[in-house]
C-alpha positions as CSV (number, residue, x, y, z in Angstrom):
1,M,-11.2,18.4,40.0
2,K,-13.7,15.5,39.1
3,T,-14.3,17.2,35.8
4,I,-10.6,16.9,35.0
5,V,-10.3,13.4,35.9
6,A,-13.5,12.6,33.8
7,I,-12.2,14.3,30.9
8,G,-8.5,12.5,31.3
9,I,-10.6,9.0,31.5
10,W,-12.7,9.9,28.5
11,L,-9.5,11.0,26.4
12,F,-7.9,7.8,27.5
13,F,-10.8,5.4,26.4
14,L,-12.2,7.2,23.5
15,P,-9.2,6.3,21.1
16,S,-9.2,2.6,22.0
17,W,-13.1,2.6,21.9
18,A,-13.0,4.1,18.3
19,F,-10.2,1.8,17.1
20,G,-11.9,-1.1,18.2
21,Q,-15.3,-0.1,16.4
22,T,-13.4,0.5,13.1
23,I,-11.5,-3.0,13.3
24,S,-14.7,-4.7,13.9
25,E,-16.0,-3.7,10.6
26,C,-12.8,-5.1,9.0
27,R,-13.6,-8.4,10.9
28,D,-17.2,-8.7,9.5
29,R,-16.4,-11.4,6.7
30,Q,-20.1,-11.3,5.7
31,Q,-20.1,-7.5,4.8
32,L,-16.6,-8.1,3.0
33,T,-18.0,-11.2,1.1
34,E,-21.2,-9.2,0.0
35,M,-18.9,-6.4,-1.2
36,A,-16.6,-8.6,-3.1
37,I,-19.5,-10.3,-4.8
38,E,-21.1,-7.1,-5.7
39,V,-17.9,-5.7,-7.2
40,R,-17.4,-9.0,-9.3
41,D,-21.1,-9.1,-10.5
42,R,-21.0,-5.3,-11.3
43,I,-17.5,-5.8,-13.3
44,R,-18.9,-8.9,-15.0
45,S,-22.0,-7.1,-16.1
46,G,-19.9,-4.6,-18.1
47,E,-19.8,-1.6,-15.5
48,S,-16.8,0.5,-16.1
49,E,-13.8,0.7,-13.7
50,E,-14.4,4.4,-13.4
51,S,-17.9,4.1,-12.3
52,M,-16.7,1.4,-9.7
53,L,-14.0,3.6,-8.4
54,M,-16.6,6.5,-7.9
55,W,-18.9,4.0,-6.1
56,A,-15.9,3.1,-3.8
57,G,-15.0,6.6,-3.1
58,D,-18.6,7.2,-1.8
59,I,-18.1,4.7,1.0
60,R,-17.5,6.7,4.2
61,A,-15.5,4.1,6.3
62,P,-11.9,4.3,5.3
63,G,-11.2,0.6,5.9
64,L,-14.0,-0.4,3.9
65,Q,-13.2,2.0,1.2
66,A,-9.9,0.4,1.1
67,A,-11.3,-2.9,0.7
68,A,-13.5,-1.9,-2.0
69,Y,-10.6,-0.5,-4.0
70,K,-8.8,-3.7,-3.6
71,A,-11.8,-5.7,-4.7
72,I,-12.2,-3.4,-7.8
73,E,-8.4,-3.8,-8.4
74,A,-8.7,-7.6,-8.3
75,Y,-11.4,-7.8,-10.7
76,T,-10.1,-5.5,-13.2
77,F,-6.8,-7.0,-13.3
78,Q,-5.9,-9.6,-16.0
79,H,-5.6,-12.6,-13.6
80,Q,-8.8,-12.4,-11.4
81,P,-8.9,-14.1,-8.1
82,E,-9.9,-17.9,-8.2
83,S,-12.0,-17.6,-5.0
84,I,-14.0,-15.0,-3.1
85,S,-12.4,-16.1,0.2
86,Q,-9.1,-15.3,-0.9
87,L,-10.2,-11.9,-1.9
88,V,-12.0,-11.4,1.2
89,F,-9.0,-12.3,3.3
90,V,-7.0,-9.6,1.4
91,M,-9.8,-7.2,1.7
92,G,-9.7,-7.8,5.4
93,Y,-6.0,-7.0,5.5
94,M,-6.4,-3.9,3.6
95,C,-9.4,-2.5,5.7
96,S,-7.4,-3.4,9.0
97,K,-4.2,-2.0,7.7
98,T,-5.9,1.4,7.0
99,Y,-6.7,1.8,10.7
100,R,-3.0,1.0,12.0
101,P,-0.5,3.6,12.1
């Protein structure tokens, strides 16, 4: 009986714990800012969009991967973002959106 209760509690709290962990990576503005700067610098130095997309595809966290794709899209678009903070805001939104149903 104790085992069933323990498993039930574990199954109840595990999704909320995992969801909280993944959302916290989306709130890490430092990490998102560093990612945006890296993308900007690599694009400006002449790295191809295909190479950048492969780099983003290797990111294991789905939210951060979505954020990287958004940064690549922003810097390969004709009208590039005026500031890093604007892009980081959008990247954070895309990251969080990935984890929400």
